[in-house]
CHARMM internal coordinates of N, CA and C (Angstrom, degrees):
IC EDIT
DIST 1 N 1 CA 1.4511
DIST 1 CA 1 C 1.5267
ANGL 1 N 1 CA 1 C 107.97
DIST 1 C 2 N 1.2919
ANGL 1 CA 1 C 2 N 116.73
DIHE 1 N 1 CA 1 C 2 N 135.85
DIST 2 N 2 CA 1.4575
ANGL 1 C 2 N 2 CA 121.65
DIHE 1 CA 1 C 2 N 2 CA -178.33
DIST 2 CA 2 C 1.5163
ANGL 2 N 2 CA 2 C 113.10
DIHE 1 C 2 N 2 CA 2 C -83.85
DIST 2 C 3 N 1.3060
ANGL 2 CA 2 C 3 N 114.12
DIHE 2 N 2 CA 2 C 3 N 175.71
DIST 3 N 3 CA 1.4614
ANGL 2 C 3 N 3 CA 121.24
DIHE 2 CA 2 C 3 N 3 CA -179.13
DIST 3 CA 3 C 1.5338
ANGL 3 N 3 CA 3 C 110.62
DIHE 2 C 3 N 3 CA 3 C -75.60
DIST 3 C 4 N 1.3034
ANGL 3 CA 3 C 4 N 115.54
DIHE 3 N 3 CA 3 C 4 N 142.26
DIST 4 N 4 CA 1.4591
ANGL 3 C 4 N 4 CA 122.04
DIHE 3 CA 3 C 4 N 4 CA 174.96
DIST 4 CA 4 C 1.5279
ANGL 4 N 4 CA 4 C 109.19
DIHE 3 C 4 N 4 CA 4 C -90.25
DIST 4 C 5 N 1.3060
ANGL 4 CA 4 C 5 N 116.58
DIHE 4 N 4 CA 4 C 5 N 165.75
DIST 5 N 5 CA 1.4653
ANGL 4 C 5 N 5 CA 120.77
DIHE 4 CA 4 C 5 N 5 CA 179.27
DIST 5 CA 5 C 1.5224
ANGL 5 N 5 CA 5 C 112.18
DIHE 4 C 5 N 5 CA 5 C -54.19
DIST 5 C 6 N 1.3414
ANGL 5 CA 5 C 6 N 116.84
DIHE 5 N 5 CA 5 C 6 N -39.11
DIST 6 N 6 CA 1.4659
ANGL 5 C 6 N 6 CA 119.37
DIHE 5 CA 5 C 6 N 6 CA -179.89
DIST 6 CA 6 C 1.5237
ANGL 6 N 6 CA 6 C 111.27
DIHE 5 C 6 N 6 CA 6 C -65.97
DIST 6 C 7 N 1.3408
ANGL 6 CA 6 C 7 N 117.76
DIHE 6 N 6 CA 6 C 7 N -31.82
DIST 7 N 7 CA 1.4641
ANGL 6 C 7 N 7 CA 120.58
DIHE 6 CA 6 C 7 N 7 CA 176.77
DIST 7 CA 7 C 1.5285
ANGL 7 N 7 CA 7 C 110.54
DIHE 6 C 7 N 7 CA 7 C -63.53
DIST 7 C 8 N 1.3209
ANGL 7 CA 7 C 8 N 116.32
DIHE 7 N 7 CA 7 C 8 N -44.36
DIST 8 N 8 CA 1.4645
ANGL 7 C 8 N 8 CA 120.43
DIHE 7 CA 7 C 8 N 8 CA 177.42
DIST 8 CA 8 C 1.5267
ANGL 8 N 8 CA 8 C 110.72
DIHE 7 C 8 N 8 CA 8 C -60.95
DIST 8 C 9 N 1.3250
ANGL 8 CA 8 C 9 N 116.08
DIHE 8 N 8 CA 8 C 9 N -47.88
DIST 9 N 9 CA 1.4733
ANGL 8 C 9 N 9 CA 120.70
DIHE 8 CA 8 C 9 N 9 CA -179.28
DIST 9 CA 9 C 1.5232
ANGL 9 N 9 CA 9 C 111.48
DIHE 8 C 9 N 9 CA 9 C -61.62
DIST 9 C 10 N 1.3208
ANGL 9 CA 9 C 10 N 116.64
DIHE 9 N 9 CA 9 C 10 N -43.67
DIST 10 N 10 CA 1.4615
ANGL 9 C 10 N 10 CA 120.49
DIHE 9 CA 9 C 10 N 10 CA -179.40
DIST 10 CA 10 C 1.5245
ANGL 10 N 10 CA 10 C 112.03
DIHE 9 C 10 N 10 CA 10 C -68.38
DIST 10 C 11 N 1.3330
ANGL 10 CA 10 C 11 N 117.17
DIHE 10 N 10 CA 10 C 11 N -37.21
DIST 11 N 11 CA 1.4660
ANGL 10 C 11 N 11 CA 120.42
DIHE 10 CA 10 C 11 N 11 CA 178.01
DIST 11 CA 11 C 1.5327
ANGL 11 N 11 CA 11 C 109.93
DIHE 10 C 11 N 11 CA 11 C -64.19
DIST 11 C 12 N 1.3257
ANGL 11 CA 11 C 12 N 116.39
DIHE 11 N 11 CA 11 C 12 N -43.68
DIST 12 N 12 CA 1.4712
ANGL 11 C 12 N 12 CA 120.53
DIHE 11 CA 11 C 12 N 12 CA 178.24
DIST 12 CA 12 C 1.5216
ANGL 12 N 12 CA 12 C 110.21
DIHE 11 C 12 N 12 CA 12 C -64.27
DIST 12 C 13 N 1.3161
ANGL 12 CA 12 C 13 N 117.53
DIHE 12 N 12 CA 12 C 13 N -43.58
DIST 13 N 13 CA 1.4695
ANGL 12 C 13 N 13 CA 120.84
DIHE 12 CA 12 C 13 N 13 CA -179.56
DIST 13 CA 13 C 1.5310
ANGL 13 N 13 CA 13 C 110.76
DIHE 12 C 13 N 13 CA 13 C -61.76
DIST 13 C 14 N 1.3243
ANGL 13 CA 13 C 14 N 117.42
DIHE 13 N 13 CA 13 C 14 N -42.46
DIST 14 N 14 CA 1.4623
ANGL 13 C 14 N 14 CA 120.20
DIHE 13 CA 13 C 14 N 14 CA 178.31
DIST 14 CA 14 C 1.5217
ANGL 14 N 14 CA 14 C 109.90
DIHE 13 C 14 N 14 CA 14 C -61.55
DIST 14 C 15 N 1.3247
ANGL 14 CA 14 C 15 N 117.43
DIHE 14 N 14 CA 14 C 15 N -47.17
DIST 15 N 15 CA 1.4634
ANGL 14 C 15 N 15 CA 121.00
DIHE 14 CA 14 C 15 N 15 CA -179.32
DIST 15 CA 15 C 1.5294
ANGL 15 N 15 CA 15 C 110.90
DIHE 14 C 15 N 15 CA 15 C -59.93
DIST 15 C 16 N 1.3124
ANGL 15 CA 15 C 16 N 117.24
DIHE 15 N 15 CA 15 C 16 N -43.43
DIST 16 N 16 CA 1.4716
ANGL 15 C 16 N 16 CA 120.55
DIHE 15 CA 15 C 16 N 16 CA 179.06
DIST 16 CA 16 C 1.5248
ANGL 16 N 16 CA 16 C 111.21
DIHE 15 C 16 N 16 CA 16 C -63.03
DIST 16 C 17 N 1.3158
ANGL 16 CA 16 C 17 N 117.20
DIHE 16 N 16 CA 16 C 17 N -33.99
DIST 17 N 17 CA 1.4704
ANGL 16 C 17 N 17 CA 120.76
DIHE 16 CA 16 C 17 N 17 CA 179.00
DIST 17 CA 17 C 1.5294
ANGL 17 N 17 CA 17 C 112.49
DIHE 16 C 17 N 17 CA 17 C -67.37
DIST 17 C 18 N 1.3216
ANGL 17 CA 17 C 18 N 117.01
DIHE 17 N 17 CA 17 C 18 N -16.22
DIST 18 N 18 CA 1.4664
ANGL 17 C 18 N 18 CA 120.16
DIHE 17 CA 17 C 18 N 18 CA -179.57
DIST 18 CA 18 C 1.5321
ANGL 18 N 18 CA 18 C 112.87
DIHE 17 C 18 N 18 CA 18 C -90.10
DIST 18 C 19 N 1.3307
ANGL 18 CA 18 C 19 N 117.06
DIHE 18 N 18 CA 18 C 19 N -5.00
DIST 19 N 19 CA 1.4633
ANGL 18 C 19 N 19 CA 120.68
DIHE 18 CA 18 C 19 N 19 CA 179.17
DIST 19 CA 19 C 1.5198
ANGL 19 N 19 CA 19 C 109.27
DIHE 18 C 19 N 19 CA 19 C -56.35
DIST 19 C 20 N 1.3343
ANGL 19 CA 19 C 20 N 115.70
DIHE 19 N 19 CA 19 C 20 N 131.71
DIST 20 N 20 CA 1.4560
ANGL 19 C 20 N 20 CA 121.26
DIHE 19 CA 19 C 20 N 20 CA -179.79
DIST 20 CA 20 C 1.5155
ANGL 20 N 20 CA 20 C 113.74
DIHE 19 C 20 N 20 CA 20 C 98.23
DIST 20 C 21 N 1.3312
ANGL 20 CA 20 C 21 N 117.47
DIHE 20 N 20 CA 20 C 21 N -13.97
DIST 21 N 21 CA 1.4647
ANGL 20 C 21 N 21 CA 119.87
DIHE 20 CA 20 C 21 N 21 CA 177.29
DIST 21 CA 21 C 1.5239
ANGL 21 N 21 CA 21 C 108.64
DIHE 20 C 21 N 21 CA 21 C -77.57
DIST 21 C 22 N 1.3239
ANGL 21 CA 21 C 22 N 117.66
DIHE 21 N 21 CA 21 C 22 N 153.70
DIST 22 N 22 CA 1.4621
ANGL 21 C 22 N 22 CA 121.24
DIHE 21 CA 21 C 22 N 22 CA -176.06
DIST 22 CA 22 C 1.5311
ANGL 22 N 22 CA 22 C 113.35
DIHE 21 C 22 N 22 CA 22 C -63.13
DIST 22 C 23 N 1.3395
ANGL 22 CA 22 C 23 N 114.24
DIHE 22 N 22 CA 22 C 23 N 148.98
DIST 23 N 23 CA 1.4587
ANGL 22 C 23 N 23 CA 122.71
DIHE 22 CA 22 C 23 N 23 CA 173.90
DIST 23 CA 23 C 1.5193
ANGL 23 N 23 CA 23 C 107.98
DIHE 22 C 23 N 23 CA 23 C -96.21
DIST 23 C 24 N 1.3309
ANGL 23 CA 23 C 24 N 117.09
DIHE 23 N 23 CA 23 C 24 N 134.48
DIST 24 N 24 CA 1.4615
ANGL 23 C 24 N 24 CA 119.82
DIHE 23 CA 23 C 24 N 24 CA 177.42
DIST 24 CA 24 C 1.5192
ANGL 24 N 24 CA 24 C 110.02
DIHE 23 C 24 N 24 CA 24 C -156.49
DIST 24 C 25 N 1.3285
ANGL 24 CA 24 C 25 N 116.22
DIHE 24 N 24 CA 24 C 25 N 126.25
DIST 25 N 25 CA 1.4659
ANGL 24 C 25 N 25 CA 120.05
DIHE 24 CA 24 C 25 N 25 CA 174.72
DIST 25 CA 25 C 1.5172
ANGL 25 N 25 CA 25 C 111.60
DIHE 24 C 25 N 25 CA 25 C -71.49
DIST 25 C 26 N 1.3272
ANGL 25 CA 25 C 26 N 117.45
DIHE 25 N 25 CA 25 C 26 N -12.67
DIST 26 N 26 CA 1.4647
ANGL 25 C 26 N 26 CA 121.55
DIHE 25 CA 25 C 26 N 26 CA 179.32
DIST 26 CA 26 C 1.5265
ANGL 26 N 26 CA 26 C 112.34
DIHE 25 C 26 N 26 CA 26 C -89.24
DIST 26 C 27 N 1.3254
ANGL 26 CA 26 C 27 N 118.68
DIHE 26 N 26 CA 26 C 27 N 2.75
DIST 27 N 27 CA 1.4664
ANGL 26 C 27 N 27 CA 121.67
DIHE 26 CA 26 C 27 N 27 CA -178.94
DIST 27 CA 27 C 1.5320
ANGL 27 N 27 CA 27 C 110.17
DIHE 26 C 27 N 27 CA 27 C -70.74
DIST 27 C 28 N 1.3124
ANGL 27 CA 27 C 28 N 115.55
DIHE 27 N 27 CA 27 C 28 N 143.92
DIST 28 N 28 CA 1.4673
ANGL 27 C 28 N 28 CA 121.58
DIHE 27 CA 27 C 28 N 28 CA 177.83
DIST 28 CA 28 C 1.5276
ANGL 28 N 28 CA 28 C 109.26
DIHE 27 C 28 N 28 CA 28 C -112.16
DIST 28 C 29 N 1.3168
ANGL 28 CA 28 C 29 N 115.82
DIHE 28 N 28 CA 28 C 29 N 164.04
DIST 29 N 29 CA 1.4658
ANGL 28 C 29 N 29 CA 121.15
DIHE 28 CA 28 C 29 N 29 CA -177.03
DIST 29 CA 29 C 1.5227
ANGL 29 N 29 CA 29 C 113.58
DIHE 28 C 29 N 29 CA 29 C -57.49
DIST 29 C 30 N 1.3257
ANGL 29 CA 29 C 30 N 117.69
DIHE 29 N 29 CA 29 C 30 N -30.68
DIST 30 N 30 CA 1.4613
ANGL 29 C 30 N 30 CA 120.65
DIHE 29 CA 29 C 30 N 30 CA -172.56
DIST 30 CA 30 C 1.5293
ANGL 30 N 30 CA 30 C 114.99
DIHE 29 C 30 N 30 CA 30 C -87.52
DIST 30 C 31 N 1.3156
ANGL 30 CA 30 C 31 N 119.03
DIHE 30 N 30 CA 30 C 31 N 0.42
DIST 31 N 31 CA 1.4602
ANGL 30 C 31 N 31 CA 120.45
DIHE 30 CA 30 C 31 N 31 CA 179.00
DIST 31 CA 31 C 1.5303
ANGL 31 N 31 CA 31 C 110.02
DIHE 30 C 31 N 31 CA 31 C -98.47
DIST 31 C 32 N 1.3410
ANGL 31 CA 31 C 32 N 116.03
DIHE 31 N 31 CA 31 C 32 N 167.57
DIST 32 N 32 CA 1.4637
ANGL 31 C 32 N 32 CA 119.40
DIHE 31 CA 31 C 32 N 32 CA -172.48
DIST 32 CA 32 C 1.5228
ANGL 32 N 32 CA 32 C 115.04
DIHE 31 C 32 N 32 CA 32 C -127.32
DIST 32 C 33 N 1.3298
ANGL 32 CA 32 C 33 N 118.30
DIHE 32 N 32 CA 32 C 33 N 3.31
DIST 33 N 33 CA 1.4639
ANGL 32 C 33 N 33 CA 117.92
DIHE 32 CA 32 C 33 N 33 CA -173.85
DIST 33 CA 33 C 1.5140
ANGL 33 N 33 CA 33 C 114.85
DIHE 32 C 33 N 33 CA 33 C -118.94
DIST 33 C 34 N 1.3276
ANGL 33 CA 33 C 34 N 118.82
DIHE 33 N 33 CA 33 C 34 N -11.08
DIST 34 N 34 CA 1.4587
ANGL 33 C 34 N 34 CA 121.61
DIHE 33 CA 33 C 34 N 34 CA 179.12
DIST 34 CA 34 C 1.5235
ANGL 34 N 34 CA 34 C 109.08
DIHE 33 C 34 N 34 CA 34 C -129.02
DIST 34 C 35 N 1.3244
ANGL 34 CA 34 C 35 N 115.08
DIHE 34 N 34 CA 34 C 35 N 146.70
DIST 35 N 35 CA 1.4592
ANGL 34 C 35 N 35 CA 120.36
DIHE 34 CA 34 C 35 N 35 CA -178.31
DIST 35 CA 35 C 1.5104
ANGL 35 N 35 CA 35 C 110.82
DIHE 34 C 35 N 35 CA 35 C -139.67
DIST 35 C 36 N 1.3089
ANGL 35 CA 35 C 36 N 115.91
DIHE 35 N 35 CA 35 C 36 N 159.19
DIST 36 N 36 CA 1.4538
ANGL 35 C 36 N 36 CA 124.35
DIHE 35 CA 35 C 36 N 36 CA 163.40
DIST 36 CA 36 C 1.5224
ANGL 36 N 36 CA 36 C 105.04
DIHE 35 C 36 N 36 CA 36 C -130.94
DIST 36 C 37 N 1.3218
ANGL 36 CA 36 C 37 N 117.62
DIHE 36 N 36 CA 36 C 37 N 169.68
DIST 37 N 37 CA 1.4695
ANGL 36 C 37 N 37 CA 121.15
DIHE 36 CA 36 C 37 N 37 CA -167.23
DIST 37 CA 37 C 1.5265
ANGL 37 N 37 CA 37 C 114.34
DIHE 36 C 37 N 37 CA 37 C -52.51
DIST 37 C 38 N 1.3200
ANGL 37 CA 37 C 38 N 118.22
DIHE 37 N 37 CA 37 C 38 N -55.25
DIST 38 N 38 CA 1.4631
ANGL 37 C 38 N 38 CA 119.43
DIHE 37 CA 37 C 38 N 38 CA -175.82
DIST 38 CA 38 C 1.5291
ANGL 38 N 38 CA 38 C 112.45
DIHE 37 C 38 N 38 CA 38 C -72.07
DIST 38 C 39 N 1.3203
ANGL 38 CA 38 C 39 N 117.44
DIHE 38 N 38 CA 38 C 39 N -28.69
DIST 39 N 39 CA 1.4671
ANGL 38 C 39 N 39 CA 119.76
DIHE 38 CA 38 C 39 N 39 CA 175.86
DIST 39 CA 39 C 1.5259
ANGL 39 N 39 CA 39 C 110.63
DIHE 38 C 39 N 39 CA 39 C -65.67
DIST 39 C 40 N 1.3168
ANGL 39 CA 39 C 40 N 117.03
DIHE 39 N 39 CA 39 C 40 N -40.62
DIST 40 N 40 CA 1.4689
ANGL 39 C 40 N 40 CA 120.35
DIHE 39 CA 39 C 40 N 40 CA 178.77
DIST 40 CA 40 C 1.5273
ANGL 40 N 40 CA 40 C 110.88
DIHE 39 C 40 N 40 CA 40 C -62.73
DIST 40 C 41 N 1.3167
ANGL 40 CA 40 C 41 N 116.84
DIHE 40 N 40 CA 40 C 41 N -43.43
DIST 41 N 41 CA 1.4663
ANGL 40 C 41 N 41 CA 120.22
DIHE 40 CA 40 C 41 N 41 CA 177.73
DIST 41 CA 41 C 1.5260
ANGL 41 N 41 CA 41 C 109.93
DIHE 40 C 41 N 41 CA 41 C -63.39
DIST 41 C 42 N 1.3373
ANGL 41 CA 41 C 42 N 116.61
DIHE 41 N 41 CA 41 C 42 N -47.40
DIST 42 N 42 CA 1.4680
ANGL 41 C 42 N 42 CA 120.17
DIHE 41 CA 41 C 42 N 42 CA -179.39
DIST 42 CA 42 C 1.5272
ANGL 42 N 42 CA 42 C 111.13
DIHE 41 C 42 N 42 CA 42 C -58.87
DIST 42 C 43 N 1.3369
ANGL 42 CA 42 C 43 N 116.26
DIHE 42 N 42 CA 42 C 43 N -48.20
DIST 43 N 43 CA 1.4616
ANGL 42 C 43 N 43 CA 119.67
DIHE 42 CA 42 C 43 N 43 CA -176.03
DIST 43 CA 43 C 1.5302
ANGL 43 N 43 CA 43 C 111.40
DIHE 42 C 43 N 43 CA 43 C -66.24
DIST 43 C 44 N 1.3361
ANGL 43 CA 43 C 44 N 116.75
DIHE 43 N 43 CA 43 C 44 N -37.82
DIST 44 N 44 CA 1.4681
ANGL 43 C 44 N 44 CA 120.25
DIHE 43 CA 43 C 44 N 44 CA 178.27
DIST 44 CA 44 C 1.5194
ANGL 44 N 44 CA 44 C 111.22
DIHE 43 C 44 N 44 CA 44 C -59.69
DIST 44 C 45 N 1.3278
ANGL 44 CA 44 C 45 N 116.72
DIHE 44 N 44 CA 44 C 45 N -41.87
DIST 45 N 45 CA 1.4644
ANGL 44 C 45 N 45 CA 120.33
DIHE 44 CA 44 C 45 N 45 CA 179.69
DIST 45 CA 45 C 1.5225
ANGL 45 N 45 CA 45 C 112.35
DIHE 44 C 45 N 45 CA 45 C -81.58
DIST 45 C 46 N 1.3087
ANGL 45 CA 45 C 46 N 117.97
DIHE 45 N 45 CA 45 C 46 N -32.75
DIST 46 N 46 CA 1.4543
ANGL 45 C 46 N 46 CA 120.55
DIHE 45 CA 45 C 46 N 46 CA 178.94
DIST 46 CA 46 C 1.5218
ANGL 46 N 46 CA 46 C 110.90
DIHE 45 C 46 N 46 CA 46 C -61.06
DIST 46 C 47 N 1.3168
ANGL 46 CA 46 C 47 N 116.26
DIHE 46 N 46 CA 46 C 47 N -37.25
DIST 47 N 47 CA 1.4734
ANGL 46 C 47 N 47 CA 120.47
DIHE 46 CA 46 C 47 N 47 CA 177.88
DIST 47 CA 47 C 1.5269
ANGL 47 N 47 CA 47 C 111.89
DIHE 46 C 47 N 47 CA 47 C -65.23
DIST 47 C 48 N 1.3263
ANGL 47 CA 47 C 48 N 117.16
DIHE 47 N 47 CA 47 C 48 N -17.91
DIST 48 N 48 CA 1.4681
ANGL 47 C 48 N 48 CA 121.85
DIHE 47 CA 47 C 48 N 48 CA 177.95
DIST 48 CA 48 C 1.5341
ANGL 48 N 48 CA 48 C 111.60
DIHE 47 C 48 N 48 CA 48 C -95.87
DIST 48 C 49 N 1.3418
ANGL 48 CA 48 C 49 N 116.02
DIHE 48 N 48 CA 48 C 49 N 2.14
DIST 49 N 49 CA 1.4581
ANGL 48 C 49 N 49 CA 120.34
DIHE 48 CA 48 C 49 N 49 CA 177.91
DIST 49 CA 49 C 1.5184
ANGL 49 N 49 CA 49 C 114.96
DIHE 48 C 49 N 49 CA 49 C 96.96
DIST 49 C 50 N 1.3342
ANGL 49 CA 49 C 50 N 117.18
DIHE 49 N 49 CA 49 C 50 N 12.71
DIST 50 N 50 CA 1.4639
ANGL 49 C 50 N 50 CA 121.54
DIHE 49 CA 49 C 50 N 50 CA -179.69
DIST 50 CA 50 C 1.5243
ANGL 50 N 50 CA 50 C 109.30
DIHE 49 C 50 N 50 CA 50 C -115.29
DIST 50 C 51 N 1.3233
ANGL 50 CA 50 C 51 N 117.01
DIHE 50 N 50 CA 50 C 51 N 115.36
DIST 51 N 51 CA 1.4602
ANGL 50 C 51 N 51 CA 121.34
DIHE 50 CA 50 C 51 N 51 CA 177.05
DIST 51 CA 51 C 1.5258
ANGL 51 N 51 CA 51 C 107.95
DIHE 50 C 51 N 51 CA 51 C -96.05
DIST 51 C 52 N 1.3244
ANGL 51 CA 51 C 52 N 116.23
DIHE 51 N 51 CA 51 C 52 N 102.98
DIST 52 N 52 CA 1.4583
ANGL 51 C 52 N 52 CA 121.67
DIHE 51 CA 51 C 52 N 52 CA -175.64
DIST 52 CA 52 C 1.5226
ANGL 52 N 52 CA 52 C 112.69
DIHE 51 C 52 N 52 CA 52 C -90.90
DIST 52 C 53 N 1.3164
ANGL 52 CA 52 C 53 N 117.21
DIHE 52 N 52 CA 52 C 53 N 18.92
DIST 53 N 53 CA 1.4634
ANGL 52 C 53 N 53 CA 121.70
DIHE 52 CA 52 C 53 N 53 CA 177.68
DIST 53 CA 53 C 1.5157
ANGL 53 N 53 CA 53 C 108.65
DIHE 52 C 53 N 53 CA 53 C -132.70
DIST 53 C 54 N 1.3038
ANGL 53 CA 53 C 54 N 116.20
DIHE 53 N 53 CA 53 C 54 N 91.94
DIST 54 N 54 CA 1.4475
ANGL 53 C 54 N 54 CA 121.38
DIHE 53 CA 53 C 54 N 54 CA -173.90
DIST 54 CA 54 C 1.5195
ANGL 54 N 54 CA 54 C 116.36
DIHE 53 C 54 N 54 CA 54 C -73.14
DIST 54 C 55 N 1.3510
ANGL 54 CA 54 C 55 N 118.84
DIHE 54 N 54 CA 54 C 55 N -11.79
DIST 55 N 55 CA 1.4613
ANGL 54 C 55 N 55 CA 117.91
DIHE 54 CA 54 C 55 N 55 CA -176.27
DIST 55 CA 55 C 1.5254
ANGL 55 N 55 CA 55 C 113.23
DIHE 54 C 55 N 55 CA 55 C -87.19
DIST 55 C 56 N 1.3141
ANGL 55 CA 55 C 56 N 119.15
DIHE 55 N 55 CA 55 C 56 N -9.81
DIST 56 N 56 CA 1.4521
ANGL 55 C 56 N 56 CA 122.63
DIHE 55 CA 55 C 56 N 56 CA 170.22
DIST 56 CA 56 C 1.5169
ANGL 56 N 56 CA 56 C 117.85
DIHE 55 C 56 N 56 CA 56 C 70.67
DIST 56 C 57 N 1.3182
ANGL 56 CA 56 C 57 N 118.52
DIHE 56 N 56 CA 56 C 57 N 16.05
DIST 57 N 57 CA 1.4653
ANGL 56 C 57 N 57 CA 119.29
DIHE 56 CA 56 C 57 N 57 CA 177.47
DIST 57 CA 57 C 1.5281
ANGL 57 N 57 CA 57 C 110.10
DIHE 56 C 57 N 57 CA 57 C -85.65
DIST 57 C 58 N 1.3346
ANGL 57 CA 57 C 58 N 116.72
DIHE 57 N 57 CA 57 C 58 N 175.29
DIST 58 N 58 CA 1.4648
ANGL 57 C 58 N 58 CA 121.38
DIHE 57 CA 57 C 58 N 58 CA -174.20
DIST 58 CA 58 C 1.5231
ANGL 58 N 58 CA 58 C 115.17
DIHE 57 C 58 N 58 CA 58 C -73.93
DIST 58 C 59 N 1.3228
ANGL 58 CA 58 C 59 N 117.16
DIHE 58 N 58 CA 58 C 59 N -13.69
DIST 59 N 59 CA 1.4617
ANGL 58 C 59 N 59 CA 120.44
DIHE 58 CA 58 C 59 N 59 CA 178.41
DIST 59 CA 59 C 1.5185
ANGL 59 N 59 CA 59 C 108.96
DIHE 58 C 59 N 59 CA 59 C -120.51
DIST 59 C 60 N 1.3143
ANGL 59 CA 59 C 60 N 116.12
DIHE 59 N 59 CA 59 C 60 N 157.96
DIST 60 N 60 CA 1.4615
ANGL 59 C 60 N 60 CA 120.99
DIHE 59 CA 59 C 60 N 60 CA 177.04
DIST 60 CA 60 C 1.5276
ANGL 60 N 60 CA 60 C 107.58
DIHE 59 C 60 N 60 CA 60 C -127.76
DIST 60 C 61 N 1.3125
ANGL 60 CA 60 C 61 N 115.83
DIHE 60 N 60 CA 60 C 61 N 132.15
DIST 61 N 61 CA 1.4572
ANGL 60 C 61 N 61 CA 121.14
DIHE 60 CA 60 C 61 N 61 CA -177.84
DIST 61 CA 61 C 1.5270
ANGL 61 N 61 CA 61 C 110.23
DIHE 60 C 61 N 61 CA 61 C -107.34
DIST 61 C 62 N 1.3316
ANGL 61 CA 61 C 62 N 117.32
DIHE 61 N 61 CA 61 C 62 N 163.67
DIST 62 N 62 CA 1.4680
ANGL 61 C 62 N 62 CA 118.92
DIHE 61 CA 61 C 62 N 62 CA 174.04
DIST 62 CA 62 C 1.5303
ANGL 62 N 62 CA 62 C 111.78
DIHE 61 C 62 N 62 CA 62 C -56.15
DIST 62 C 63 N 1.3178
ANGL 62 CA 62 C 63 N 117.52
DIHE 62 N 62 CA 62 C 63 N -37.31
DIST 63 N 63 CA 1.4663
ANGL 62 C 63 N 63 CA 120.48
DIHE 62 CA 62 C 63 N 63 CA 178.72
DIST 63 CA 63 C 1.5268
ANGL 63 N 63 CA 63 C 111.55
DIHE 62 C 63 N 63 CA 63 C -63.85
DIST 63 C 64 N 1.3388
ANGL 63 CA 63 C 64 N 117.15
DIHE 63 N 63 CA 63 C 64 N -37.09
DIST 64 N 64 CA 1.4709
ANGL 63 C 64 N 64 CA 120.40
DIHE 63 CA 63 C 64 N 64 CA 176.65
DIST 64 CA 64 C 1.5271
ANGL 64 N 64 CA 64 C 110.37
DIHE 63 C 64 N 64 CA 64 C -59.86
DIST 64 C 65 N 1.3211
ANGL 64 CA 64 C 65 N 116.13
DIHE 64 N 64 CA 64 C 65 N -44.75
DIST 65 N 65 CA 1.4669
ANGL 64 C 65 N 65 CA 120.54
DIHE 64 CA 64 C 65 N 65 CA -179.81
DIST 65 CA 65 C 1.5222
ANGL 65 N 65 CA 65 C 110.95
DIHE 64 C 65 N 65 CA 65 C -63.67
DIST 65 C 66 N 1.3268
ANGL 65 CA 65 C 66 N 115.68
DIHE 65 N 65 CA 65 C 66 N -44.09
DIST 66 N 66 CA 1.4666
ANGL 65 C 66 N 66 CA 120.43
DIHE 65 CA 65 C 66 N 66 CA -177.41
DIST 66 CA 66 C 1.5211
ANGL 66 N 66 CA 66 C 111.87
DIHE 65 C 66 N 66 CA 66 C -65.91
DIST 66 C 67 N 1.3237
ANGL 66 CA 66 C 67 N 117.32
DIHE 66 N 66 CA 66 C 67 N -37.89
DIST 67 N 67 CA 1.4641
ANGL 66 C 67 N 67 CA 121.76
DIHE 66 CA 66 C 67 N 67 CA -175.97
DIST 67 CA 67 C 1.5245
ANGL 67 N 67 CA 67 C 113.80
DIHE 66 C 67 N 67 CA 67 C -79.47
DIST 67 C 68 N 1.3305
ANGL 67 CA 67 C 68 N 117.40
DIHE 67 N 67 CA 67 C 68 N -16.13
DIST 68 N 68 CA 1.4614
ANGL 67 C 68 N 68 CA 119.60
DIHE 67 CA 67 C 68 N 68 CA -176.48
DIST 68 CA 68 C 1.5299
ANGL 68 N 68 CA 68 C 110.30
DIHE 67 C 68 N 68 CA 68 C -65.12
DIST 68 C 69 N 1.3079
ANGL 68 CA 68 C 69 N 115.81
DIHE 68 N 68 CA 68 C 69 N 140.97
DIST 69 N 69 CA 1.4736
ANGL 68 C 69 N 69 CA 121.23
DIHE 68 CA 68 C 69 N 69 CA -177.32
DIST 69 CA 69 C 1.5268
ANGL 69 N 69 CA 69 C 113.29
DIHE 68 C 69 N 69 CA 69 C -66.44
DIST 69 C 70 N 1.3260
ANGL 69 CA 69 C 70 N 117.42
DIHE 69 N 69 CA 69 C 70 N -18.67
DIST 70 N 70 CA 1.4731
ANGL 69 C 70 N 70 CA 120.80
DIHE 69 CA 69 C 70 N 70 CA 179.66
DIST 70 CA 70 C 1.5278
ANGL 70 N 70 CA 70 C 113.03
DIHE 69 C 70 N 70 CA 70 C -86.35
DIST 70 C 71 N 1.3333
ANGL 70 CA 70 C 71 N 116.78
DIHE 70 N 70 CA 70 C 71 N -8.73
DIST 71 N 71 CA 1.4541
ANGL 70 C 71 N 71 CA 121.49
DIHE 70 CA 70 C 71 N 71 CA -177.80
DIST 71 CA 71 C 1.5124
ANGL 71 N 71 CA 71 C 110.67
DIHE 70 C 71 N 71 CA 71 C -89.59
DIST 71 C 72 N 1.3195
ANGL 71 CA 71 C 72 N 115.54
DIHE 71 N 71 CA 71 C 72 N 134.91
DIST 72 N 72 CA 1.4670
ANGL 71 C 72 N 72 CA 121.76
DIHE 71 CA 71 C 72 N 72 CA 175.40
DIST 72 CA 72 C 1.5165
ANGL 72 N 72 CA 72 C 106.87
DIHE 71 C 72 N 72 CA 72 C -108.17
DIST 72 C 73 N 1.3163
ANGL 72 CA 72 C 73 N 116.87
DIHE 72 N 72 CA 72 C 73 N 123.68
DIST 73 N 73 CA 1.4567
ANGL 72 C 73 N 73 CA 122.30
DIHE 72 CA 72 C 73 N 73 CA -179.30
DIST 73 CA 73 C 1.5279
ANGL 73 N 73 CA 73 C 108.43
DIHE 72 C 73 N 73 CA 73 C -103.81
DIST 73 C 74 N 1.3150
ANGL 73 CA 73 C 74 N 115.95
DIHE 73 N 73 CA 73 C 74 N 128.09
DIST 74 N 74 CA 1.4676
ANGL 73 C 74 N 74 CA 120.83
DIHE 73 CA 73 C 74 N 74 CA 178.55
DIST 74 CA 74 C 1.5057
ANGL 74 N 74 CA 74 C 109.77
DIHE 73 C 74 N 74 CA 74 C -105.73
END
COOR INIT
IC SEED 1 N 1 CA 1 C
IC BUILD
């Protein structure tokens, strides 16, 4: 099942709420105060019930997001 409009809105709202938090490539999925680009995208969607990183490790890469079956690439 795909994302509903509210999922998109909520994912964007979550991401915007993280503005100003520190950037760190050493951040892991389970922390809440530091982000890097693909972690922010993953966490925004994960909070909506979509896990866009199927390999289950502590970090998420852009390639993980792209390869996930729930991701649509334009």
